N, C-alpha and C positions, 0 to 999 in steps of 0.2 A: 713130300713125304709119301712113301708108299703106303697104300691102304692096308691095314691089318686084315687078316682073314678070320672067319668064324666057322664053326663046324656045322651049323644047321641054318637053312634058309627059312626066314620067316614067311608065313603064308599070307599074313595080313598086317596092317599097321598095328603096332603095339604102342600103348600109351601108359604113362604113369605120372601122377601128379600128387605131391604131398607138401604140406606146409610144415616148417620146423621153426623152433624158437631161434631168434637171432642171437645165439650164444655159441661158444666153442663146442658145447655138447650137441647143439642142434646141427652144427656143421659136420661133426663126427657121425651123427646119425644119418645125415643126408648121404654121405659117402657109403655107409654100410647098407642103407636101403637101396641105393643105386646098384651096388654089386649084387645084392640079393635078387632084385628085379631083373637085371640083365641075365643072371643065371637061369631064372625061370623062363626067359625068352630064348634060351639056347645058346647064350654067349657065356661060355664056361668061366666060373670063378677062377681067378689066377691066370687066365690066358692074357695074351697081349691086349686084346680089345677091352676086356674087363679092367685090366690094370691101367690102361690109358684113360678110359672113361672115369675110373675112380679118382685118378689124379686130377683130371679136369674138374670133376664135381668137388673134390676137396679144396682146390684152389679157389674156385668160384664161390663155394659156400663160406669159406673162411673170409673172403672179401665181403660177402653179404653180411656176415655176422660182425665184422670189424668196422668196415667203412660205410656199409649201407644200413646199419642198425638205427632204428627209430624205436625208443622205449615203448613197450607194449605192442609192437608189431612184429610179425613173423616174416621169414623169407620163404619163397616157394621154389621147389625143384620140380621141373617137368622133363621127362624123358620121352622121346618118340623115336621108334624104329620104323622106317618107311622103306619098303622095297621099291627100287627105281627101275630095275630090269632084271633078267634072270641071274645075273652074276654080281649085282651091286645093290647095296642098301645104304641108307644114311641113318646114322644115330645122331639125333639132335639132343643137346643138353642145354636147358635154360634155367638160369637162376634169376629170380626176380626179387627185388626189395622195394621198400616204399620211400627211400631217401632220394630226393631229386637233385640236391645241391652237390652231393659227392659223386661225381661222374668219372668213371675210369677213362683212361686214354683209349682212343680207337685203334683198331689194327693199323699198323704202320707207324703209329706214334709212340709205341712202347719202347722204352729205353732200358737197358740193363742198369741195375744199381751199381754203386761203387762196390769193389770186392769186399770191403769190410762192413758194408751195410747189413743191418739185422733184418731188414724187410725189403719188399719191392720186387721179389722174384716171381710172384704168382702169375701175373699176366705175361711175363717173359715165357714161362712154361706153357701157358695156354696158347700163346702165339706160335710156339715151336711144335706143339703136339696136335692142335686142331687143324683140320683141312681148311676150315673157314671159321671165322668168329666175328661178332659184331655187338655193338651196344645199341639197344633200342629203347625209345621212350615207351612207357607203359601207362595204361589207364586201368584202375585209378592211378593217381600220381606215383611215380617211381621209375625204375628202369629195369630192363632185362638184359643180361649178358647171355648171348646164344653162341654155343660152340658146336660144330658139326664134325663128325668123323665119317669118312666113306669106308664101307666095309665090303671086301671082296669075298666071294664064295667059290 
């Protein structure tokens, strides 16, 4: 996948972390907060990078609220924009939840659902849109799904 371009080169590492309730509303808020924060970082709202990142956050947050939900526990969104060289940066999106027994498949193990299935497409989209992604163990107990986008300037 060709790396999307953005309009402004970040001068420093940018970071954003926020916890949200593990509910559909929390997942919606995570997507909206991510778009707002990316716009503050110079990644324009409605651009290719913003739209791709919002879709990744939406899918991962929906999974955290649906499959990773532990009553009384939140999920956490972390965004990091890191310059790698004069023409390339990496946007890292991490969604962490506290459920350990509900682990998603790893990259390469994701299979498309049946055409008439009502769910199961989220990680297929993540696999198609992210330049890299992985599932990591987390301390305290839980897991983090990390997706990265390479951004050209």
